[in-house]
C-alpha positions, 0 to 999 in steps of 0.5 A, spaced: 917 125 475 912 120 479 905 121 481 903 122 488 896 121 491 893 122 484 889 117 480 889 117 472 882 114 473 876 118 471 871 114 476 870 118 482 869 113 486 876 109 484 879 116 484 877 118 491 878 111 494 885 112 491 886 119 494 883 116 501 888 110 501 894 114 499 893 119 504 891 115 510 898 111 509 902 116 507 900 122 511 897 118 518 899 111 519 906 110 516 909 117 519 905 116 525 909 109 526 915 111 524 915 117 529 913 113 534 918 108 534 924 114 533 921 117 540 921 110 543 928 108 541 930 115 543 927 114 550 930 107 551 937 110 550 936 116 554 933 112 560 940 109 562 943 116 562 944 121 567 939 126 565 934 130 568 927 128 567 925 134 563 931 132 558 929 125 558 922 127 556 924 133 551 930 130 547 925 124 544 920 129 542 925 133 539 928 127 535 921 125 533 919 132 530 926 133 527 925 127 523 919 129 520 923 133 514 927 127 513 921 121 512 916 125 508 919 124 501 921 116 502 914 115 505 911 118 500 915 115 494 914 108 498 906 109 498 906 111 491 910 105 489 906 100 493 899 103 491 902 102 483 903 095 484 897 093 488 891 097 489 892 101 482 893 095 478 887 091 481 882 097 480 885 098 473 888 105 474 894 107 469 899 107 474 904 111 469 905 118 469 902 121 462 907 122 457 908 128 453 906 128 445 
């Protein structure tokens, strides 16, 4: 079991920064970029097809929204891994989950 958007650090400034960075990356920046590229790519493909303007607008939107359930876990895992290897090491946060004793 990996940690997601949580810090083992007791310092509230570091824990808050950790949560802010994680949420910004995993919930806003990266999903927004991925969905934007899916919609853009789908629009480019459909531009060459003989479809109504409504369909050329609706299909990319549906593709972007439909991708959400499939991109959440990989993005969360990648951001957690990245934070464990960068920010959390710099601030001295224990990146490993607590062990049962």
